[in-house]
MARBA-3410 file (N, C-alpha, C, O; in Angstrom, 1 decimal):
199
83.7,51.9,57.6,84.2,52.7,57.2,85.2,52.5,56.0,86.0,51.6,56.3 ~ 85.1,53.1,54.7,86.4,52.4,53.7,87.5,53.5,54.0,87.4,54.6,54.6 ~ 88.4,52.9,53.3,89.8,53.5,53.3,89.6,55.2,52.9,89.8,56.1,53.8 ~ 89.3,55.5,51.7,89.0,57.0,51.1,87.9,57.4,52.2,88.2,58.6,52.4 ~ 87.2,57.2,52.8,86.1,57.6,53.8,87.1,58.2,55.0,87.0,59.4,55.4
87.8,57.3,55.3,88.8,57.2,56.6,89.9,58.5,56.3,90.2,59.4,57.1 ~ 90.2,58.5,55.2,91.1,59.3,55.0,90.7,60.8,54.8,91.5,61.6,55.1 ~ 89.5,61.2,54.3,88.7,62.5,54.1,88.5,62.9,55.6,88.8,64.0,56.0 ~ 88.0,61.9,56.1,87.8,62.3,57.9,88.6,62.9,58.5,88.5,63.9,59.2 ~ 90.0,62.2,58.2,91.2,62.8,58.6,91.5,64.1,58.5,91.8,65.0,59.3
91.3,64.0,56.8,92.0,65.2,56.1,91.2,66.6,56.8,91.7,67.7,57.1 ~ 90.1,66.2,57.0,89.3,67.4,57.5,89.3,68.3,58.4,89.0,69.5,58.3 ~ 90.2,67.1,59.7,90.5,67.7,60.9,91.8,68.5,60.5,92.1,69.5,61.2 ~ 92.5,68.2,59.7,94.0,69.3,59.2,93.6,70.4,58.7,94.4,71.3,58.8 ~ 92.3,70.8,58.0,92.3,71.8,57.2,90.9,72.8,58.1,90.3,72.5,59.1
90.9,73.9,57.4,89.5,74.6,57.6,88.2,74.2,57.3,88.2,73.2,56.6 ~ 87.4,74.5,57.6,85.9,74.4,57.1,85.6,74.2,55.9,84.8,73.3,55.5 ~ 86.3,75.4,55.2,85.9,75.6,53.7,86.3,74.4,52.9,85.7,74.3,51.8 ~ 87.3,73.3,53.2,87.8,72.2,52.7,87.1,71.2,53.1,86.5,70.6,52.3 ~ 87.0,70.8,54.6,86.5,69.5,55.2,85.4,69.8,55.3,84.8,68.7,55.4
84.6,70.6,55.4,83.0,70.9,55.6,82.9,70.7,57.0,82.0,70.0,57.2 ~ 83.5,71.0,58.2,83.1,70.8,59.3,84.3,71.6,60.2,85.4,71.6,59.7 ~ 84.2,72.3,61.1,84.6,73.1,61.9,85.8,72.4,62.4,85.6,71.1,62.3 ~ 87.1,72.8,62.8,88.3,72.2,63.1,89.3,73.0,64.2,89.0,74.2,64.4 ~ 90.1,72.4,64.6,91.1,73.2,65.6,92.2,74.2,64.5,92.8,75.2,64.9
92.2,73.9,63.3,93.2,74.7,62.3,92.7,75.8,62.5,93.5,76.6,62.8 ~ 91.1,76.2,62.6,90.5,77.5,62.1,91.1,78.2,63.6,91.6,79.3,63.5 ~ 90.9,77.7,64.6,91.1,78.4,65.9,92.6,78.8,66.0,93.0,79.8,66.5 ~ 93.5,77.8,65.4,95.1,78.2,65.6,95.4,79.2,64.9,96.1,80.0,65.5 ~ 95.2,79.4,63.5,95.2,80.3,62.4,94.3,81.4,62.3,94.3,82.2,61.3
93.2,81.6,63.5,92.5,82.5,63.5,93.2,84.1,63.9,92.4,84.7,64.7 ~ 94.1,84.7,63.5,94.8,85.9,63.9,94.8,87.0,62.8,94.2,86.8,61.8 ~ 95.3,88.0,63.1,95.2,89.0,62.2,96.9,88.8,61.5,97.7,87.9,61.8 ~ 96.9,89.8,60.6,98.1,89.6,59.6,99.6,89.8,60.6,100.5,89.0,60.5 ~ 99.6,90.8,61.5,100.7,91.1,62.1,100.6,89.9,62.8,101.6,89.2,62.4
99.9,89.1,63.7,100.1,88.1,64.5,100.7,86.9,64.2,101.4,86.1,65.0 ~ 100.3,86.6,62.2,100.7,85.6,61.5,102.1,85.8,61.4,102.9,84.9,61.5 ~ 102.4,87.1,61.0,103.9,87.1,61.1,104.9,87.2,62.2,106.1,87.4,62.1 ~ 104.1,86.8,63.4,105.0,86.8,64.8,106.3,85.8,64.5,105.9,85.0,63.6 ~ 107.4,85.6,64.8,108.6,84.7,65.0,108.9,85.0,66.4,109.6,85.9,66.6
108.4,84.3,67.5,108.8,84.5,68.9,110.2,84.3,69.4,110.4,84.4,70.6 ~ 111.3,83.9,68.4,112.6,83.6,68.8,113.5,83.4,67.3,113.1,83.1,66.2 ~ 114.7,83.5,67.7,115.4,82.9,66.3,115.6,81.6,66.0,115.9,80.7,66.8 ~ 115.3,81.7,64.6,115.2,80.5,64.3,113.8,79.5,64.3,113.7,78.3,63.9 ~ 112.8,80.3,64.8,111.6,79.7,65.1,110.5,80.3,63.6,110.6,81.4,63.1
109.7,79.5,63.3,108.9,79.6,62.0,108.0,80.6,62.6,107.8,80.6,63.8 ~ 107.2,81.7,61.6,106.3,81.9,61.8,104.7,81.4,61.5,104.7,80.7,60.5 ~ 103.8,81.6,61.9,102.4,81.0,61.4,101.9,80.9,60.0,101.3,80.0,59.5 ~ 102.3,82.4,59.4,102.0,82.3,58.0,103.0,81.2,57.1,102.6,80.5,56.2 ~ 104.3,81.2,57.7,105.5,80.4,57.0,104.8,78.9,57.1,104.8,78.1,56.2
104.1,78.5,58.4,103.7,77.4,58.7,102.9,76.9,57.7,103.1,75.8,57.0 ~ 101.9,77.8,57.5,100.3,77.6,56.7,101.1,77.3,55.4,101.0,76.1,55.1 ~ 101.8,78.1,54.6,102.6,78.2,53.4,103.2,76.7,53.0,102.9,75.9,52.2 ~ 104.2,76.7,54.0,105.0,75.0,54.1,103.9,73.8,54.2,104.1,72.7,53.6 ~ 103.0,73.9,54.7,102.1,73.1,55.0,101.1,72.8,53.5,100.7,71.7,53.1
101.0,73.9,53.2,100.0,73.6,51.5,101.1,73.2,50.4,101.0,72.3,49.6 ~ 102.1,74.0,50.5,103.2,73.3,49.6,103.9,72.1,49.5,104.4,71.6,48.5 ~ 103.9,71.5,50.8,104.2,70.1,50.8,103.1,69.3,50.2,103.2,68.6,49.3 ~ 101.8,69.6,51.0,100.8,69.0,50.5,100.6,69.0,49.0,100.6,67.9,48.4 ~ 100.6,70.2,48.3,100.7,70.3,47.0,101.6,69.5,46.1,101.2,69.0,45.1
102.7,69.5,46.5,103.9,68.6,45.6,103.8,67.3,45.8,103.9,66.6,44.8 ~ 103.7,66.9,47.0,103.5,65.3,47.4,102.2,64.7,46.7,102.1,63.6,46.2 ~ 101.2,65.5,47.0,100.1,64.7,46.7,100.0,64.8,44.8,99.9,63.8,44.1 ~ 100.2,65.9,44.4,99.9,66.2,43.2,100.9,65.5,42.2,100.4,64.7,41.4 ~ 102.4,65.7,42.0,103.3,65.4,41.7,103.9,64.5,41.9,104.5,63.9,41.0
103.9,63.8,43.3,104.2,62.8,43.3,103.3,61.7,43.1,103.3,60.9,42.1 ~ 102.5,61.5,44.0,101.1,60.7,44.0,100.4,60.6,43.0,100.1,59.5,42.5 ~ 99.9,61.6,42.5,98.9,61.6,41.5,99.6,61.8,40.0,98.9,61.5,39.1 ~ 100.7,62.1,39.7,101.4,62.7,38.5,100.8,63.4,37.7,100.7,63.2,36.5 ~ 100.3,64.6,38.5,99.3,65.6,37.6,99.7,67.1,38.1,100.1,67.2,39.3
99.6,68.0,37.4,100.0,69.4,37.8,99.8,69.6,39.2,98.8,69.1,39.8 ~ 100.7,70.5,39.8,100.5,70.7,41.3,99.2,72.1,41.1,98.7,72.4,40.0 ~ 98.9,72.5,42.3,97.9,73.6,42.3,98.9,75.1,42.1,98.6,75.9,41.2 ~ 100.0,75.3,42.9,100.8,76.4,42.4,101.1,76.5,40.8,101.5,75.6,40.1 ~ 100.9,77.6,40.6,101.4,78.4,39.6,101.5,79.7,39.4,100.9,80.3,40.4
102.1,80.5,38.4,102.6,81.6,38.6,101.3,82.5,39.2,101.4,83.3,40.1 ~ 100.2,82.3,38.6,99.4,83.3,39.6,99.1,83.2,40.9,98.8,84.2,41.7 ~ 99.2,82.1,41.3,99.2,82.0,42.9,100.5,82.1,43.4,100.5,82.6,44.5 ~ 101.6,81.9,43.0,103.0,82.9,43.3,102.6,84.4,43.4,102.9,85.0,44.4 ~ 101.8,85.0,42.0,102.0,86.3,42.6,101.0,86.9,43.8,101.1,87.9,44.5
99.9,85.9,43.6,99.0,86.6,44.8,99.4,86.3,46.1,98.9,86.9,47.1 ~ 100.3,85.3,46.0,101.0,85.1,47.5,102.4,85.9,47.7,103.2,85.9,48.6 ~ 102.6,86.7,46.4,103.6,87.5,47.0,105.0,86.7,47.5,105.6,87.2,48.4 ~ 105.4,85.4,46.9,106.1,84.5,47.6,106.8,83.8,46.1,106.3,83.1,45.3 ~ 108.1,84.3,46.2,109.0,84.0,44.8,109.5,82.5,44.3,110.0,82.3,43.2
109.2,81.4,45.8,110.0,80.2,45.4,108.7,79.4,45.5,107.7,79.7,46.1 ~ 109.0,78.1,44.5,108.4,77.2,44.3,108.5,76.1,45.1,107.6,75.2,45.1 ~ 109.9,75.9,45.9,110.1,75.0,46.8,109.1,74.9,47.6,108.4,75.8,47.8 ~ 109.0,73.4,48.3,108.2,73.4,49.6,108.4,74.2,51.0,107.6,74.6,51.9 ~ 109.8,74.4,50.8,110.3,75.1,52.2,111.3,74.5,53.1,111.9,75.2,53.9
111.4,72.9,52.7,112.3,72.5,53.5,113.7,72.7,53.1,114.0,72.6,51.9 ~ 114.8,73.3,54.2,115.8,73.4,53.9,115.8,74.9,53.8,116.9,75.2,53.2 ~ 115.1,76.0,54.0,115.1,77.2,54.0,115.7,77.8,55.0,115.5,77.4,56.2 ~ 116.6,78.9,54.6,117.6,79.4,56.0,116.5,80.3,56.9,115.3,80.3,56.7 ~ 117.2,80.7,57.6,116.4,81.5,58.6,115.9,82.9,57.9,114.8,83.5,58.1
117.0,83.3,57.0,116.8,84.9,56.2,115.9,84.6,55.3,115.2,85.6,55.0 ~ 115.5,83.6,54.6,114.7,83.4,53.8,113.1,83.2,54.3,112.1,83.7,53.9 ~ 113.4,82.2,55.7,112.2,82.4,56.2,111.4,83.7,56.7,110.2,83.9,56.6 ~ 112.5,84.6,57.2,111.9,86.0,57.4,111.8,86.6,56.5,111.4,87.8,56.8 ~ 112.0,86.5,55.2,111.9,87.5,54.2,110.2,86.8,54.0,109.2,87.4,54.1
110.3,85.6,53.6,108.9,85.3,53.0,107.4,85.7,54.3,106.3,86.1,54.3 ~ 108.5,85.3,55.3,107.0,85.8,56.5,106.6,87.2,56.5,105.4,87.5,56.9 ~ 107.7,88.2,55.9,107.5,89.5,55.9,106.8,90.2,54.5,106.1,91.2,54.4 ~ 107.4,89.2,53.4,106.4,90.0,52.1,105.1,89.0,51.9,104.3,89.3,51.1 ~ 105.0,88.1,52.4,103.7,86.8,52.0,102.5,87.7,51.9,102.8,88.7,52.5
101.3,87.7,51.5,100.0,87.9,51.6,99.3,86.9,52.4,99.0,85.8,51.9 ~ 98.9,87.4,53.6,98.2,86.2,54.5,97.1,85.6,54.0,96.9,84.4,54.2 ~ 96.0,86.5,53.2,95.1,86.1,52.9,95.3,85.3,51.7,94.5,84.3,51.7 ~ 96.2,85.4,50.7,96.5,84.8,49.7,97.0,83.4,50.1,96.7,82.4,49.4 ~ 97.8,83.4,51.2,98.2,82.0,51.6,97.0,81.2,52.1,96.9,80.1,51.6
96.1,81.5,52.9,95.1,81.1,53.5,94.4,80.3,52.3,94.2,79.1,52.5 ~ 94.0,80.9,51.4,93.3,80.6,50.2,94.2,79.5,49.2,93.7,78.5,48.7 ~ 95.4,79.9,49.1,96.0,78.8,48.5,96.0,77.4,49.2,95.9,76.3,48.6 ~ 96.1,77.6,50.5,96.1,76.2,51.3,94.7,75.5,51.1,94.5,74.3,50.9 ~ 93.8,76.5,51.3,92.2,75.8,50.8,92.2,75.1,49.8,91.6,74.0,49.8
92.9,75.7,48.5,92.7,75.3,47.3,93.4,73.7,47.4,92.9,72.6,47.0 ~ 94.6,74.0,47.8,95.5,72.2,47.8,94.4,71.7,48.6,93.8,70.9,47.9 ~ 94.0,71.7,49.7,93.2,70.8,50.2,92.2,70.1,49.6,91.8,69.0,49.7 ~ 91.5,71.4,48.7,90.0,70.5,48.0,90.8,69.8,46.8,90.3,68.8,46.4 ~ 91.9,70.1,46.2,92.6,69.3,45.4,93.0,67.7,45.8,93.0,66.7,45.0
93.3,67.7,47.3,93.7,66.8,47.8,92.5,65.6,47.5,92.6,64.6,46.9 ~ 91.6,66.3,48.2,90.1,65.1,48.2,89.6,65.1,47.2,88.6,64.5,47.2 ~ 89.9,65.6,45.9,89.6,65.4,44.5,90.7,64.4,44.1,90.4,63.7,43.2 ~ 91.8,64.2,44.7,93.0,63.4,43.8,92.4,61.7,44.8,92.3,60.6,44.3 ~ 92.1,61.9,46.1,92.0,61.0,46.8,90.5,60.2,46.4,90.4,59.0,46.6
89.6,60.9,46.0,88.4,60.5,45.8,88.6,59.6,43.9,87.7,58.8,43.7 ~ 89.4,59.9,43.2,89.8,59.4,42.2,90.6,58.6,42.1,90.7,58.2,40.9 ~ 91.6,58.1,43.0,92.8,57.5,42.9,92.1,56.0,43.1,91.4,55.6,44.0 ~ 92.5,55.3,42.2,92.3,53.7,41.8,92.6,52.9,43.1,93.6,53.2,43.8 ~ 91.8,51.9,43.6,92.1,51.4,45.0,93.4,50.9,44.8,94.4,51.4,45.5
93.7,49.8,43.6,95.1,49.4,43.3,96.2,49.9,43.6,97.2,49.4,44.1 ~ 96.0,51.4,43.2,97.2,52.6,43.2,97.4,52.9,44.9,98.4,53.5,45.3 ~ 96.7,52.7,45.4,97.1,53.0,47.1,98.4,52.3,47.6,99.2,52.9,48.5 ~ 98.7,51.0,46.9,99.6,50.0,47.5,100.7,50.2,46.3,101.6,49.4,46.4 ~ 100.7,51.0,45.3,101.8,51.1,44.4,102.9,52.0,45.3,102.6,52.9,46.1
104.0,51.7,45.0,105.3,52.3,45.2,106.1,53.4,44.7,106.9,53.3,43.7 ~ 106.0,54.6,45.3,106.6,55.7,45.0,108.1,55.6,44.4,109.0,55.5,45.2 ~ 108.4,55.6,43.0,109.8,55.7,42.4,110.4,56.7,42.1,109.8,57.8,42.3 ~ 111.7,56.5,41.6,112.1,57.6,41.5,111.8,58.7,40.4,112.3,59.8,40.4 ~ 110.9,58.2,39.5,110.4,59.2,38.5,109.3,60.0,39.2,109.0,61.1,38.9
108.9,59.3,40.2,107.8,60.2,40.8,108.4,61.5,41.9,107.8,62.5,42.3 ~ 109.2,61.1,42.0,110.1,62.5,42.7,110.6,63.1,42.0,110.9,64.2,42.5 ~ 111.1,62.9,40.8,111.7,63.6,39.7,110.6,64.4,39.2,111.1,65.3,38.4 ~ 109.2,64.5,39.4,108.8,65.2,38.6,108.1,66.4,39.5,107.4,67.3,39.1 ~ 108.5,66.2,40.8,108.8,67.5,41.4,109.8,68.1,41.7,109.7,69.2,42.2
111.2,67.3,41.3,112.2,68.1,41.1,112.0,68.9,39.8,112.5,70.1,39.7 ~ 111.5,68.5,39.1,111.7,69.3,37.6,110.7,70.5,37.7,110.6,71.2,36.7 ~ 110.0,70.7,38.5,109.4,71.7,38.7,109.7,72.9,39.9,109.1,73.8,40.4 ~ 111.2,72.4,40.2,111.5,73.2,41.3,110.9,73.4,42.7,111.2,74.4,43.4 ~ 109.9,72.2,43.3,109.5,72.1,44.5,110.4,71.5,45.6,110.3,71.9,46.7
111.5,70.5,45.4,112.5,70.3,46.2,113.9,70.8,46.2,114.6,70.7,45.2 ~ 114.2,71.3,47.2,115.6,72.4,47.2,116.5,70.8,47.6,116.4,70.0,48.6 ~ 117.4,70.8,46.6,118.7,70.0,47.5,118.5,68.2,47.1,119.2,67.2,47.5 ~ 117.3,68.2,46.4,117.1,66.4,46.0,117.7,66.4,44.9,117.0,66.6,43.9 ~ 119.1,66.0,44.7,120.1,65.6,43.4,119.8,64.5,43.3,119.2,63.9,44.2
120.2,64.2,41.8,120.4,62.9,41.8,121.4,61.9,42.3,122.5,62.4,42.6 ~ 121.2,60.8,42.3,122.3,60.1,43.5,122.1,60.1,44.6,122.8,59.2,45.2 ~ 121.1,61.2,45.3,121.0,61.2,46.8,120.0,60.0,46.9,119.5,59.4,46.0 ~ 119.7,59.7,48.4,118.4,58.9,48.7,117.3,60.0,49.0,117.5,60.8,49.9 ~ 116.2,60.1,48.3,115.2,60.8,48.2,114.2,60.6,49.3,113.6,59.5,49.2
114.0,61.2,50.0,112.5,61.3,50.9,111.6,60.7,50.2,111.3,61.0,49.0 ~ 111.0,59.7,50.9,109.1,59.5,50.1,110.0,57.9,49.2,109.3,56.9,49.1 ~ 111.0,57.9,48.9,111.6,56.6,47.8,111.3,55.5,48.4,111.9,55.2,49.4 ~ 110.2,54.8,47.9,109.9,53.5,48.3,108.8,53.1,49.4,108.6,52.0,49.9 ~ 108.3,54.5,49.5,106.8,54.5,50.5,105.8,54.1,49.1,106.1,54.2,47.9
104.4,53.5,49.8,103.5,53.4,49.0,102.8,55.0,48.7,103.2,56.0,49.3 ~ 101.8,55.1,47.8,101.2,56.1,47.5,100.0,56.2,48.9,99.5,57.4,49.1 ~ 99.7,55.3,49.5,99.0,55.6,50.4,99.8,55.9,51.7,99.1,56.5,52.6 ~ 101.2,55.7,52.0,101.8,56.3,53.2,102.3,57.7,52.5,102.7,58.6,53.4 ~ 102.4,58.0,51.4,102.7,59.3,51.1,101.6,60.2,51.4,101.8,61.2,52.0
100.2,59.8,51.0,99.2,60.5,51.4,99.0,60.9,52.8,98.6,62.0,53.1 ~ 99.5,59.6,53.7,99.1,59.8,55.0,99.9,60.6,55.8,99.5,61.2,56.8 ~ 101.4,60.8,55.3,102.6,61.7,55.7,102.3,62.8,55.2,102.1,63.6,56.1 ~ 102.2,63.1,54.0,101.9,64.6,53.4,100.6,65.2,53.7,100.6,66.3,54.2 ~ 99.7,64.6,53.4,98.6,65.4,53.6,97.5,65.0,55.0,96.4,65.5,55.1
98.1,63.9,56.1,97.9,64.0,57.4,98.7,64.6,58.7,98.5,65.5,59.5 ~ 99.9,63.7,58.4,101.0,63.6,59.3,101.7,65.0,59.4,102.0,65.6,60.5 ~ 102.0,65.3,58.2,102.6,66.5,58.2,101.9,67.8,58.7,102.5,68.7,59.2 ~ 100.8,67.9,58.5,100.1,68.8,58.9,99.8,68.9,60.4,99.8,69.9,61.1 ~ 99.6,67.7,60.6,99.1,67.6,62.2,100.6,67.8,62.9,100.4,68.2,64.1
101.5,67.7,62.7,102.7,68.1,63.1,103.0,69.6,63.2,103.3,70.2,64.2 ~ 102.9,70.0,62.2,103.3,71.5,62.2,102.1,72.4,62.7,102.3,73.6,63.1 ~ 100.6,71.8,62.7,99.6,72.6,63.6,100.0,72.2,64.9,99.7,73.1,65.7 ~ 100.7,71.2,65.5,101.0,71.4,66.9,102.5,72.5,67.1,102.8,73.1,68.1 ~ 103.0,72.4,66.0,104.2,73.6,66.0,103.4,75.2,66.2,103.9,76.0,67.0
102.6,75.4,65.6,101.9,76.0,65.0,101.2,76.8,66.6,101.3,77.9,67.0 ~ 100.6,75.9,67.1,100.0,76.1,68.8,101.2,76.4,69.7,101.0,77.0,70.8 ~ 102.4,75.9,69.3,103.8,76.3,70.4,104.3,77.8,70.0,104.9,78.5,70.8 ~ 104.0,78.2,68.9,104.5,79.4,68.2,103.4,80.5,69.2,103.6,81.2,70.1 ~ 102.4,80.2,68.5,101.5,80.8,69.6,101.3,81.4,70.9,101.0,82.5,71.4
101.8,80.1,71.6,101.9,80.1,73.2,103.2,80.9,73.5,103.4,81.4,74.7 ~ 104.1,81.1,72.5,105.6,81.5,72.7,105.5,82.9,72.7,106.1,83.7,73.5 ~ 104.6,83.3,71.4,104.5,84.7,71.4,103.2,85.4,72.2,102.7,86.4,71.7 ~ 102.8,84.6,73.4,101.9,85.1,73.7,100.1,85.0,73.6,99.2,85.4,74.3 ~ 100.3,84.3,72.2,99.2,84.3,71.8,98.2,82.9,72.1,97.8,82.3,71.1
98.0,82.5,73.2,97.4,81.4,73.4,96.1,80.9,73.0,95.3,81.7,72.6 ~ 95.8,79.8,73.1,94.4,79.6,72.3,93.1,79.4,73.5,91.9,79.2,73.3 ~ 93.7,79.7,74.7,92.7,79.7,76.1,92.3,78.4,76.3,91.1,78.3,76.6 ~ 93.0,77.4,76.2,92.2,76.0,76.6,93.3,75.2,77.7,93.0,74.1,78.2
END
């Protein structure tokens, strides 16, 4: 199995069937009604809809803006459809902002946006030049995301996350590991809310 095929197999496991073409745990974890997707079972905990949005925003900005130097999936139409006014990826949001986003978000639109992001990631990876996988992420790559408002508080002169990573490391982090970590968090949120998976 080559690098691209391996990545796409792993990526399918952190997305729904409409992205990866096969069933995954993601469908079970997030297969809840809108009210259940908004539950925050304790102070400072995220909702499932917030997690789904944050996973999508991070993958969108990191893969498209940082790795591929292209426009992200997010645009004014997606922001309107999702009813979420923020362009940031969600890192650094206050508890009140998480609560506001949770209450106002259109859950179906968040699901659709995440699927659109996942499909775009697969296009980017399939088209990425083999030598680009080893190229190092530079300041200019991070600045593309900052310029469109994807990153909160990542200002000039600070230590940017991801700086010095290769594009392969960035893809593995933002499109695979980050999603897997938050899927695990979602399982915990479900359990705390009394919405266990029955496994």
